[in-house]
C-alpha positions as protocol buffer text, in pm:
chain_id: "A"
residue {
  index: 1
  type: MET
  ca { x: -1379 y: -382 z: -1694 }
}
residue {
  index: 2
  type: SER
  ca { x: -1712 y: -267 z: -1476 }
}
residue {
  index: 3
  type: THR
  ca { x: -1772 y: 50 z: -1428 }
}
residue {
  index: 4
  type: ASN
  ca { x: -2113 y: 19 z: -1199 }
}
residue {
  index: 5
  type: PRO
  ca { x: -2231 y: 292 z: -1032 }
}
residue {
  index: 6
  type: SER
  ca { x: -2081 y: 350 z: -669 }
}
residue {
  index: 7
  type: LEU
  ca { x: -2179 y: 115 z: -391 }
}
residue {
  index: 8
  type: PRO
  ca { x: -2369 y: 302 z: -88 }
}
residue {
  index: 9
  type: LEU
  ca { x: -2166 y: 420 z: 191 }
}
residue {
  index: 10
  type: SER
  ca { x: -2398 y: 268 z: 460 }
}
residue {
  index: 11
  type: ALA
  ca { x: -2324 y: 89 z: 799 }
}
residue {
  index: 12
  type: PRO
  ca { x: -2275 y: -318 z: 804 }
}
residue {
  index: 13
  type: ALA
  ca { x: -2562 y: -450 z: 973 }
}
residue {
  index: 14
  type: ALA
  ca { x: -2495 y: -634 z: 1348 }
}
residue {
  index: 15
  type: SER
  ca { x: -2369 y: -967 z: 1241 }
}
residue {
  index: 16
  type: SER
  ca { x: -2289 y: -1308 z: 1467 }
}
residue {
  index: 17
  type: PRO
  ca { x: -1858 y: -1437 z: 1527 }
}
residue {
  index: 18
  type: SER
  ca { x: -1940 y: -1634 z: 1196 }
}
residue {
  index: 19
  type: THR
  ca { x: -2045 y: -1392 z: 991 }
}
residue {
  index: 20
  type: LEU
  ca { x: -1755 y: -1169 z: 1097 }
}
residue {
  index: 21
  type: ASN
  ca { x: -1481 y: -1492 z: 1017 }
}
residue {
  index: 22
  type: ARG
  ca { x: -1646 y: -1463 z: 672 }
}
residue {
  index: 23
  type: ALA
  ca { x: -1599 y: -1090 z: 633 }
}
residue {
  index: 24
  type: PRO
  ca { x: -1384 y: -967 z: 399 }
}
residue {
  index: 25
  type: ILE
  ca { x: -989 y: -747 z: 441 }
}
residue {
  index: 26
  type: GLY
  ca { x: -1005 y: -456 z: 339 }
}
residue {
  index: 27
  type: ILE
  ca { x: -703 y: -297 z: 184 }
}
residue {
  index: 28
  type: PHE
  ca { x: -638 y: 34 z: 83 }
}
residue {
  index: 29
  type: ASP
  ca { x: -359 y: 232 z: -85 }
}
residue {
  index: 30
  type: SER
  ca { x: -334 y: 589 z: -274 }
}
residue {
  index: 31
  type: GLY
  ca { x: -323 y: 374 z: -574 }
}
residue {
  index: 32
  type: LEU
  ca { x: -197 y: 87 z: -708 }
}
residue {
  index: 33
  type: GLY
  ca { x: 129 y: 30 z: -480 }
}
residue {
  index: 34
  type: GLY
  ca { x: -56 y: -184 z: -197 }
}
residue {
  index: 35
  type: LEU
  ca { x: -123 y: -432 z: -481 }
}
residue {
  index: 36
  type: SER
  ca { x: 217 y: -604 z: -320 }
}
residue {
  index: 37
  type: VAL
  ca { x: 45 y: -618 z: -38 }
}
residue {
  index: 38
  type: LEU
  ca { x: -230 y: -775 z: -141 }
}
residue {
  index: 39
  type: ARG
  ca { x: -44 y: -987 z: -292 }
}
residue {
  index: 40
  type: ALA
  ca { x: 162 y: -1116 z: 22 }
}
residue {
  index: 41
  type: VAL
  ca { x: -208 y: -1144 z: 213 }
}
residue {
  index: 42
  type: HIS
  ca { x: -362 y: -1350 z: -56 }
}
residue {
  index: 43
  type: ALA
  ca { x: -92 y: -1558 z: -87 }
}
residue {
  index: 44
  type: HIS
  ca { x: -26 y: -1602 z: 329 }
}
residue {
  index: 45
  type: LEU
  ca { x: -440 y: -1586 z: 393 }
}
residue {
  index: 46
  type: PRO
  ca { x: -554 y: -1774 z: 136 }
}
residue {
  index: 47
  type: ASP
  ca { x: -923 y: -1814 z: 274 }
}
residue {
  index: 48
  type: GLU
  ca { x: -977 y: -1469 z: 352 }
}
residue {
  index: 49
  type: ALA
  ca { x: -1187 y: -1216 z: 112 }
}
residue {
  index: 50
  type: ILE
  ca { x: -1069 y: -912 z: 23 }
}
residue {
  index: 51
  type: LEU
  ca { x: -1136 y: -578 z: -65 }
}
residue {
  index: 52
  type: TYR
  ca { x: -882 y: -352 z: -211 }
}
residue {
  index: 53
  type: ALA
  ca { x: -944 y: -23 z: -268 }
}
residue {
  index: 54
  type: ALA
  ca { x: -779 y: 287 z: -476 }
}
residue {
  index: 55
  type: ASP
  ca { x: -760 y: 623 z: -412 }
}
residue {
  index: 56
  type: SER
  ca { x: -639 y: 670 z: -783 }
}
residue {
  index: 57
  type: ARG
  ca { x: -800 y: 992 z: -842 }
}
residue {
  index: 58
  type: TYR
  ca { x: -567 y: 1119 z: -597 }
}
residue {
  index: 59
  type: ALA
  ca { x: -264 y: 966 z: -666 }
}
residue {
  index: 60
  type: PRO
  ca { x: 15 y: 1005 z: -548 }
}
residue {
  index: 61
  type: TYR
  ca { x: -29 y: 1052 z: -180 }
}
residue {
  index: 62
  type: GLY
  ca { x: 380 y: 1162 z: -180 }
}
residue {
  index: 63
  type: GLU
  ca { x: 266 y: 1466 z: -308 }
}
residue {
  index: 64
  type: ARG
  ca { x: 26 y: 1606 z: -72 }
}
residue {
  index: 65
  type: ASP
  ca { x: -20 y: 1783 z: 244 }
}
residue {
  index: 66
  type: ASP
  ca { x: -132 y: 1583 z: 577 }
}
residue {
  index: 67
  type: ASP
  ca { x: -435 y: 1745 z: 592 }
}
residue {
  index: 68
  type: PHE
  ca { x: -537 y: 1630 z: 255 }
}
residue {
  index: 69
  type: ILE
  ca { x: -317 y: 1303 z: 335 }
}
residue {
  index: 70
  type: GLY
  ca { x: -550 y: 1243 z: 677 }
}
residue {
  index: 71
  type: ASP
  ca { x: -847 y: 1344 z: 513 }
}
residue {
  index: 72
  type: ARG
  ca { x: -887 y: 1050 z: 234 }
}
residue {
  index: 73
  type: THR
  ca { x: -701 y: 805 z: 487 }
}
residue {
  index: 74
  type: LEU
  ca { x: -978 y: 857 z: 711 }
}
residue {
  index: 75
  type: ALA
  ca { x: -1263 y: 874 z: 433 }
}
residue {
  index: 76
  type: ILE
  ca { x: -1125 y: 516 z: 244 }
}
residue {
  index: 77
  type: CYS
  ca { x: -1138 y: 324 z: 577 }
}
residue {
  index: 78
  type: GLU
  ca { x: -1447 y: 426 z: 694 }
}
residue {
  index: 79
  type: TRP
  ca { x: -1600 y: 349 z: 369 }
}
residue {
  index: 80
  type: LEU
  ca { x: -1405 y: -1 z: 367 }
}
residue {
  index: 81
  type: ALA
  ca { x: -1569 y: -29 z: 707 }
}
residue {
  index: 82
  type: ALA
  ca { x: -1883 y: 52 z: 560 }
}
residue {
  index: 83
  type: GLN
  ca { x: -1848 y: -229 z: 321 }
}
residue {
  index: 84
  type: GLY
  ca { x: -1841 y: -495 z: 624 }
}
residue {
  index: 85
  type: ALA
  ca { x: -1456 y: -535 z: 657 }
}
residue {
  index: 86
  type: LYS
  ca { x: -1331 y: -721 z: 933 }
}
residue {
  index: 87
  type: ALA
  ca { x: -982 y: -562 z: 976 }
}
residue {
  index: 88
  type: LEU
  ca { x: -770 y: -272 z: 759 }
}
residue {
  index: 89
  type: VAL
  ca { x: -438 y: -268 z: 586 }
}
residue {
  index: 90
  type: VAL
  ca { x: -344 y: 43 z: 534 }
}
residue {
  index: 91
  type: ALA
  ca { x: -99 y: -61 z: 269 }
}
residue {
  index: 92
  type: CYS
  ca { x: 56 y: 271 z: 213 }
}
residue {
  index: 93
  type: ASN
  ca { x: 358 y: 404 z: 350 }
}
residue {
  index: 94
  type: THR
  ca { x: 253 y: 752 z: 323 }
}
residue {
  index: 95
  type: ALA
  ca { x: -97 y: 737 z: 495 }
}
residue {
  index: 96
  type: THR
  ca { x: 43 y: 494 z: 763 }
}
residue {
  index: 97
  type: ALA
  ca { x: 322 y: 791 z: 875 }
}
residue {
  index: 98
  type: GLN
  ca { x: 76 y: 1067 z: 865 }
}
residue {
  index: 99
  type: SER
  ca { x: -285 y: 914 z: 934 }
}
residue {
  index: 100
  type: ILE
  ca { x: -328 y: 594 z: 1114 }
}
residue {
  index: 101
  type: ALA
  ca { x: -312 y: 706 z: 1452 }
}
residue {
  index: 102
  type: LEU
  ca { x: -634 y: 957 z: 1338 }
}
residue {
  index: 103
  type: VAL
  ca { x: -793 y: 677 z: 1188 }
}
residue {
  index: 104
  type: ARG
  ca { x: -756 y: 447 z: 1504 }
}
residue {
  index: 105
  type: GLU
  ca { x: -941 y: 713 z: 1665 }
}
residue {
  index: 106
  type: ARG
  ca { x: -1204 y: 713 z: 1445 }
}
residue {
  index: 107
  type: LEU
  ca { x: -1288 y: 295 z: 1353 }
}
residue {
  index: 108
  type: SER
  ca { x: -1288 y: -1 z: 1622 }
}
residue {
  index: 109
  type: ILE
  ca { x: -1186 y: -255 z: 1410 }
}
residue {
  index: 110
  type: PRO
  ca { x: -810 y: -355 z: 1338 }
}
residue {
  index: 111
  type: LEU
  ca { x: -613 y: -178 z: 1145 }
}
residue {
  index: 112
  type: ILE
  ca { x: -290 y: -229 z: 1041 }
}
residue {
  index: 113
  type: GLY
  ca { x: -1 y: 10 z: 878 }
}
residue {
  index: 114
  type: VAL
  ca { x: 291 y: -40 z: 704 }
}
residue {
  index: 115
  type: GLU
  ca { x: 612 y: 122 z: 767 }
}
residue {
  index: 116
  type: PRO
  ca { x: 985 y: 95 z: 592 }
}
residue {
  index: 117
  type: GLY
  ca { x: 1194 y: -194 z: 663 }
}
residue {
  index: 118
  type: ILE
  ca { x: 1486 y: 6 z: 930 }
}
residue {
  index: 119
  type: LYS
  ca { x: 1495 y: -256 z: 1207 }
}
residue {
  index: 120
  type: PRO
  ca { x: 1537 y: -567 z: 943 }
}
residue {
  index: 121
  type: ALA
  ca { x: 1791 y: -333 z: 698 }
}
residue {
  index: 122
  type: ALA
  ca { x: 1988 y: -230 z: 1057 }
}
residue {
  index: 123
  type: LEU
  ca { x: 2009 y: -628 z: 1135 }
}
residue {
  index: 124
  type: ARG
  ca { x: 2119 y: -724 z: 739 }
}
residue {
  index: 125
  type: SER
  ca { x: 2347 y: -472 z: 618 }
}
residue {
  index: 126
  type: THR
  ca { x: 2733 y: -607 z: 678 }
}
residue {
  index: 127
  type: SER
  ca { x: 2889 y: -237 z: 534 }
}
residue {
  index: 128
  type: ARG
  ca { x: 2615 y: -59 z: 813 }
}
residue {
  index: 129
  type: VAL
  ca { x: 2552 y: 147 z: 503 }
}
residue {
  index: 130
  type: ALA
  ca { x: 2203 y: 116 z: 409 }
}
residue {
  index: 131
  type: GLY
  ca { x: 1937 y: 322 z: 119 }
}
residue {
  index: 132
  type: VAL
  ca { x: 1576 y: 430 z: 186 }
}
residue {
  index: 133
  type: LEU
  ca { x: 1386 y: 467 z: -129 }
}
residue {
  index: 134
  type: ALA
  ca { x: 1041 y: 656 z: 7 }
}
residue {
  index: 135
  type: THR
  ca { x: 822 y: 945 z: -90 }
}
residue {
  index: 136
  type: GLN
  ca { x: 908 y: 1256 z: 44 }
}
residue {
  index: 137
  type: VAL
  ca { x: 596 y: 1290 z: 314 }
}
residue {
  index: 138
  type: THR
  ca { x: 741 y: 950 z: 444 }
}
residue {
  index: 139
  type: LEU
  ca { x: 1111 y: 1072 z: 482 }
}
residue {
  index: 140
  type: ARG
  ca { x: 993 y: 1372 z: 665 }
}
residue {
  index: 141
  type: SER
  ca { x: 749 y: 1265 z: 895 }
}
residue {
  index: 142
  type: ALA
  ca { x: 801 y: 1194 z: 1262 }
}
residue {
  index: 143
  type: ARG
  ca { x: 683 y: 813 z: 1262 }
}
residue {
  index: 144
  type: PHE
  ca { x: 1002 y: 748 z: 1017 }
}
residue {
  index: 145
  type: GLN
  ca { x: 1204 y: 980 z: 1221 }
}
residue {
  index: 146
  type: ASP
  ca { x: 1122 y: 762 z: 1519 }
}
residue {
  index: 147
  type: LEU
  ca { x: 1223 y: 405 z: 1305 }
}
residue {
  index: 148
  type: LEU
  ca { x: 1574 y: 560 z: 1266 }
}
residue {
  index: 149
  type: ASN
  ca { x: 1614 y: 647 z: 1613 }
}
residue {
  index: 150
  type: ARG
  ca { x: 1481 y: 310 z: 1761 }
}
residue {
  index: 151
  type: TYR
  ca { x: 1690 y: 113 z: 1489 }
}
residue {
  index: 152
  type: ALA
  ca { x: 1942 y: 201 z: 1299 }
}
residue {
  index: 153
  type: ALA
  ca { x: 2157 y: 179 z: 1583 }
}
residue {
  index: 154
  type: ASP
  ca { x: 2545 y: 238 z: 1413 }
}
residue {
  index: 155
  type: CYS
  ca { x: 2403 y: 181 z: 1052 }
}
residue {
  index: 156
  type: ARG
  ca { x: 2416 y: 501 z: 831 }
}
residue {
  index: 157
  type: PHE
  ca { x: 2088 y: 533 z: 627 }
}
residue {
  index: 158
  type: LEU
  ca { x: 2122 y: 715 z: 293 }
}
residue {
  index: 159
  type: CYS
  ca { x: 1750 y: 875 z: 262 }
}
residue {
  index: 160
  type: GLN
  ca { x: 1630 y: 916 z: -133 }
}
residue {
  index: 161
  type: PRO
  ca { x: 1310 y: 1075 z: -220 }
}
residue {
  index: 162
  type: GLY
  ca { x: 1197 y: 824 z: -503 }
}
residue {
  index: 163
  type: HIS
  ca { x: 1006 y: 1128 z: -727 }
}
residue {
  index: 164
  type: GLY
  ca { x: 925 y: 1014 z: -1018 }
}
residue {
  index: 165
  type: LEU
  ca { x: 864 y: 643 z: -953 }
}
residue {
  index: 166
  type: VAL
  ca { x: 488 y: 604 z: -774 }
}
residue {
  index: 167
  type: GLN
  ca { x: 353 y: 789 z: -1086 }
}
residue {
  index: 168
  type: ALA
  ca { x: 575 y: 559 z: -1359 }
}
residue {
  index: 169
  type: ILE
  ca { x: 417 y: 230 z: -1176 }
}
residue {
  index: 170
  type: GLU
  ca { x: 84 y: 419 z: -1151 }
}
residue {
  index: 171
  type: ARG
  ca { x: 110 y: 434 z: -1576 }
}
residue {
  index: 172
  type: CYS
  ca { x: 231 y: 52 z: -1544 }
}
residue {
  index: 173
  type: ASP
  ca { x: 603 y: 158 z: -1637 }
}
residue {
  index: 174
  type: VAL
  ca { x: 826 y: -99 z: -1412 }
}
residue {
  index: 175
  type: GLY
  ca { x: 1102 y: -93 z: -1705 }
}
residue {
  index: 176
  type: SER
  ca { x: 1130 y: 142 z: -1953 }
}
residue {
  index: 177
  type: ASP
  ca { x: 1456 y: 316 z: -2028 }
}
residue {
  index: 178
  type: ALA
  ca { x: 1352 y: 640 z: -1899 }
}
residue {
  index: 179
  type: LEU
  ca { x: 1297 y: 452 z: -1536 }
}
residue {
  index: 180
  type: ARG
  ca { x: 1599 y: 299 z: -1533 }
}
residue {
  index: 181
  type: ALA
  ca { x: 1776 y: 651 z: -1582 }
}
residue {
  index: 182
  type: LEU
  ca { x: 1522 y: 761 z: -1315 }
}
residue {
  index: 183
  type: LEU
  ca { x: 1694 y: 483 z: -1058 }
}
residue {
  index: 184
  type: VAL
  ca { x: 2032 y: 440 z: -1155 }
}
residue {
  index: 185
  type: GLY
  ca { x: 2012 y: 832 z: -1055 }
}
residue {
  index: 186
  type: TYR
  ca { x: 1863 y: 705 z: -718 }
}
residue {
  index: 187
  type: LEU
  ca { x: 2080 y: 393 z: -695 }
}
residue {
  index: 188
  type: GLN
  ca { x: 2423 y: 540 z: -795 }
}
residue {
  index: 189
  type: PRO
  ca { x: 2522 y: 730 z: -482 }
}
residue {
  index: 190
  type: MET
  ca { x: 2349 y: 472 z: -258 }
}
residue {
  index: 191
  type: LEU
  ca { x: 2621 y: 197 z: -409 }
}
residue {
  index: 192
  type: ASP
  ca { x: 2881 y: 431 z: -447 }
}
residue {
  index: 193
  type: ALA
  ca { x: 2858 y: 532 z: -49 }
}
residue {
  index: 194
  type: GLY
  ca { x: 2880 y: 130 z: 31 }
}
residue {
  index: 195
  type: ALA
  ca { x: 2555 y: 46 z: 98 }
}
residue {
  index: 196
  type: ASP
  ca { x: 2436 y: -341 z: 62 }
}
residue {
  index: 197
  type: THR
  ca { x: 2110 y: -288 z: 166 }
}
residue {
  index: 198
  type: LEU
  ca { x: 1816 y: -133 z: -43 }
}
residue {
  index: 199
  type: VAL
  ca { x: 1477 y: -30 z: 159 }
}
residue {
  index: 200
  type: LEU
  ca { x: 1174 y: -45 z: -62 }
}
residue {
  index: 201
  type: GLY
  ca { x: 991 y: 219 z: 149 }
}
residue {
  index: 202
  type: CYS
  ca { x: 689 y: 273 z: -106 }
}
residue {
  index: 203
  type: THR
  ca { x: 416 y: -13 z: -138 }
}
residue {
  index: 204
  type: HIS
  ca { x: 496 y: 64 z: -510 }
}
residue {
  index: 205
  type: TYR
  ca { x: 816 y: -10 z: -508 }
}
residue {
  index: 206
  type: PRO
  ca { x: 858 y: -355 z: -514 }
}
residue {
  index: 207
  type: PHE
  ca { x: 700 y: -408 z: -814 }
}
residue {
  index: 208
  type: LEU
  ca { x: 1054 y: -227 z: -962 }
}
residue {
  index: 209
  type: ASP
  ca { x: 1225 y: -534 z: -803 }
}
residue {
  index: 210
  type: ALA
  ca { x: 1330 y: -689 z: -1135 }
}
residue {
  index: 211
  type: THR
  ca { x: 1431 y: -382 z: -1274 }
}
residue {
  index: 212
  type: ILE
  ca { x: 1644 y: -255 z: -962 }
}
residue {
  index: 213
  type: ARG
  ca { x: 1809 y: -594 z: -954 }
}
residue {
  index: 214
  type: ASP
  ca { x: 1901 y: -583 z: -1309 }
}
residue {
  index: 215
  type: ILE
  ca { x: 2052 y: -215 z: -1211 }
}
residue {
  index: 216
  type: VAL
  ca { x: 2250 y: -339 z: -922 }
}
residue {
  index: 217
  type: GLY
  ca { x: 2256 y: -720 z: -975 }
}
residue {
  index: 218
  type: ASP
  ca { x: 2361 y: -863 z: -597 }
}
residue {
  index: 219
  type: ARG
  ca { x: 2500 y: -553 z: -451 }
}
residue {
  index: 220
  type: LEU
  ca { x: 2188 y: -429 z: -260 }
}
residue {
  index: 221
  type: ALA
  ca { x: 2007 y: -665 z: -52 }
}
residue {
  index: 222
  type: LEU
  ca { x: 1626 y: -561 z: -106 }
}
residue {
  index: 223
  type: ILE
  ca { x: 1414 y: -488 z: 233 }
}
residue {
  index: 224
  type: ASP
  ca { x: 998 y: -557 z: 113 }
}
residue {
  index: 225
  type: THR
  ca { x: 780 y: -573 z: 437 }
}
residue {
  index: 226
  type: SER
  ca { x: 491 y: -700 z: 275 }
}
residue {
  index: 227
  type: VAL
  ca { x: 524 y: -1016 z: 402 }
}
residue {
  index: 228
  type: ALA
  ca { x: 592 y: -921 z: 730 }
}
residue {
  index: 229
  type: ILE
  ca { x: 270 y: -678 z: 714 }
}
residue {
  index: 230
  type: ALA
  ca { x: 67 y: -1045 z: 593 }
}
residue {
  index: 231
  type: ARG
  ca { x: 182 y: -1252 z: 873 }
}
residue {
  index: 232
  type: GLN
  ca { x: 78 y: -952 z: 1173 }
}
residue {
  index: 233
  type: LEU
  ca { x: -222 y: -921 z: 1009 }
}
residue {
  index: 234
  type: GLU
  ca { x: -262 y: -1317 z: 1009 }
}
residue {
  index: 235
  type: ARG
  ca { x: -157 y: -1220 z: 1415 }
}
residue {
  index: 236
  type: VAL
  ca { x: -431 y: -1001 z: 1430 }
}
residue {
  index: 237
  type: LEU
  ca { x: -703 y: -1190 z: 1308 }
}
residue {
  index: 238
  type: GLU
  ca { x: -593 y: -1527 z: 1511 }
}
residue {
  index: 239
  type: GLN
  ca { x: -590 y: -1268 z: 1853 }
}
residue {
  index: 240
  type: ARG
  ca { x: -968 y: -1143 z: 1738 }
}
residue {
  index: 241
  type: ASN
  ca { x: -1098 y: -1514 z: 1658 }
}
residue {
  index: 242
  type: LEU
  ca { x: -1181 y: -1343 z: 1251 }
}
residue {
  index: 243
  type: ARG
  ca { x: -984 y: -1619 z: 1070 }
}
residue {
  index: 244
  type: ALA
  ca { x: -1181 y: -1703 z: 816 }
}
residue {
  index: 245
  type: ALA
  ca { x: -1272 y: -2133 z: 829 }
}
residue {
  index: 246
  type: PRO
  ca { x: -996 y: -2293 z: 624 }
}
residue {
  index: 247
  type: GLY
  ca { x: -1157 y: -2446 z: 266 }
}
residue {
  index: 248
  type: SER
  ca { x: -1377 y: -2077 z: 276 }
}
residue {
  index: 249
  type: ALA
  ca { x: -1346 y: -1991 z: -110 }
}
residue {
  index: 250
  type: PRO
  ca { x: -1372 y: -1652 z: -152 }
}
residue {
  index: 251
  type: GLY
  ca { x: -1297 y: -1661 z: -494 }
}
residue {
  index: 252
  type: LEU
  ca { x: -1130 y: -1310 z: -656 }
}
residue {
  index: 253
  type: PRO
  ca { x: -1010 y: -979 z: -441 }
}
residue {
  index: 254
  type: ARG
  ca { x: -1245 y: -748 z: -495 }
}
residue {
  index: 255
  type: PHE
  ca { x: -1123 y: -438 z: -672 }
}
residue {
  index: 256
  type: PHE
  ca { x: -1238 y: -63 z: -633 }
}
residue {
  index: 257
  type: SER
  ca { x: -1109 y: 281 z: -761 }
}
residue {
  index: 258
  type: THR
  ca { x: -1218 y: 592 z: -742 }
}
residue {
  index: 259
  type: SER
  ca { x: -1015 y: 694 z: -1083 }
}
residue {
  index: 260
  type: ASP
  ca { x: -1114 y: 510 z: -1407 }
}
residue {
  index: 261
  type: GLY
  ca { x: -966 y: 206 z: -1268 }
}
residue {
  index: 262
  type: ALA
  ca { x: -838 y: 58 z: -1596 }
}
residue {
  index: 263
  type: HIS
  ca { x: -467 y: 79 z: -1452 }
}
residue {
  index: 264
  type: LEU
  ca { x: -547 y: -110 z: -1184 }
}
residue {
  index: 265
  type: HIS
  ca { x: -725 y: -344 z: -1402 }
}
residue {
  index: 266
  type: GLN
  ca { x: -392 y: -399 z: -1598 }
}
residue {
  index: 267
  type: LEU
  ca { x: -122 y: -366 z: -1321 }
}
residue {
  index: 268
  type: ALA
  ca { x: -341 y: -640 z: -1091 }
}
residue {
  index: 269
  type: ALA
  ca { x: -371 y: -903 z: -1434 }
}
residue {
  index: 270
  type: THR
  ca { x: 14 y: -808 z: -1513 }
}
residue {
  index: 271
  type: LEU
  ca { x: 201 y: -855 z: -1202 }
}
residue {
  index: 272
  type: LEU
  ca { x: -83 y: -1049 z: -981 }
}
residue {
  index: 273
  type: HIS
  ca { x: -208 y: -1290 z: -1260 }
}
residue {
  index: 274
  type: LEU
  ca { x: -541 y: -1194 z: -1103 }
}
residue {
  index: 275
  type: ASP
  ca { x: -786 y: -1099 z: -1407 }
}
residue {
  index: 276
  type: ALA
  ca { x: -1077 y: -952 z: -1190 }
}
residue {
  index: 277
  type: PRO
  ca { x: -1348 y: -626 z: -1295 }
}
residue {
  index: 278
  type: VAL
  ca { x: -1253 y: -302 z: -1125 }
}
residue {
  index: 279
  type: GLN
  ca { x: -1556 y: -109 z: -983 }
}
residue {
  index: 280
  type: HIS
  ca { x: -1550 y: 285 z: -1011 }
}
residue {
  index: 281
  type: VAL
  ca { x: -1659 y: 409 z: -666 }
}
residue {
  index: 282
  type: SER
  ca { x: -1744 y: 769 z: -559 }
}
residue {
  index: 283
  type: ILE
  ca { x: -1563 y: 863 z: -215 }
}
residue {
  index: 284
  type: PRO
  ca { x: -1623 y: 1215 z: -87 }
}
residue {
  index: 285
  type: SER
  ca { x: -1437 y: 1400 z: 192 }
}
residue {
  index: 286
  type: ARG
  ca { x: -1406 y: 1737 z: 322 }
}
residue {
  index: 287
  type: ARG
  ca { x: -1073 y: 1810 z: 98 }
}
residue {
  index: 288
  type: THR
  ca { x: -1277 y: 1662 z: -217 }
}
residue {
  index: 289
  type: SER
  ca { x: -1641 y: 1700 z: -206 }
}
residue {
  index: 290
  type: ALA
  ca { x: -1682 y: 1945 z: -451 }
}
residue {
  index: 291
  type: SER
  ca { x: -1437 y: 1754 z: -707 }
}
residue {
  index: 292
  type: ASP
  ca { x: -1606 y: 1435 z: -607 }
}
residue {
  index: 293
  type: SER
  ca { x: -1945 y: 1582 z: -719 }
}
residue {
  index: 294
  type: GLN
  ca { x: -1833 y: 1653 z: -1061 }
}
residue {
  index: 295
  type: PRO
  ca { x: -1831 y: 1275 z: -1289 }
}
residue {
  index: 296
  type: ASP
  ca { x: -1510 y: 1128 z: -1400 }
}
residue {
  index: 297
  type: SER
  ca { x: -1455 y: 1034 z: -1763 }
}
residue {
  index: 298
  type: LEU
  ca { x: -1466 y: 697 z: -1814 }
}
residue {
  index: 299
  type: PRO
  ca { x: -1427 y: 434 z: -2095 }
}
residue {
  index: 300
  type: ALA
  ca { x: -1705 y: 370 z: -2307 }
}
């Protein structure tokens, strides 16, 4: 795994339309969960080059305050834009809920956020009871409450903070006995209440798909919005005339992490079958400038 020095944070040079078409898409998450979105984007838009940035040094965002989330989200998105990204996907429900408006004010390139699939769940549920697994920050956000107000209609949503799930996935644990017990504690009350649909309200959670299905069988339909995000990105690129030419052969996505990148490399290889190097980067921000000045401990 590569541990090259951080890339320079410099603005990209002016580009012609053809150069912009070949520019990469930037995908950002607080950690590894955005790999579920990368998987969908890579499959749906195979001609597009991709930069993936994981802020794993400060994950999970779901336990951070709103100012910290906004500070880090803006810093990473600005960094991706400086690397030449033609469009950005904030592949983190927590960051989208708290910070996407701030980023849109500061950056002019197209920006795609993610949000829990309340609307498709309300359309799908026949029992009119649905569960939501998401971070506490996402569930308390005004953006999430607005989704409920707009789309829940007569469907009752049981909202469960997924404490401990992001941390488990960041450790590449997607099926241990301890994780299964945690999931059973979250899912059984939903089943007991008659839920027939489950919204995976964090981009980390699709990597728990197999374990969840093993626990609940066919009693819960799982709502994962990653494919919808890839389709929305495609529409935006088409509207802006930014699509890469067919047959561009962009190669493997390029991975970056503010941590050592070991878990990012492992999860990408194990779950996405992408054996690509991970480059360590330092991306200072207002809330982390002091700690960012201290070098990380990297593997030999």
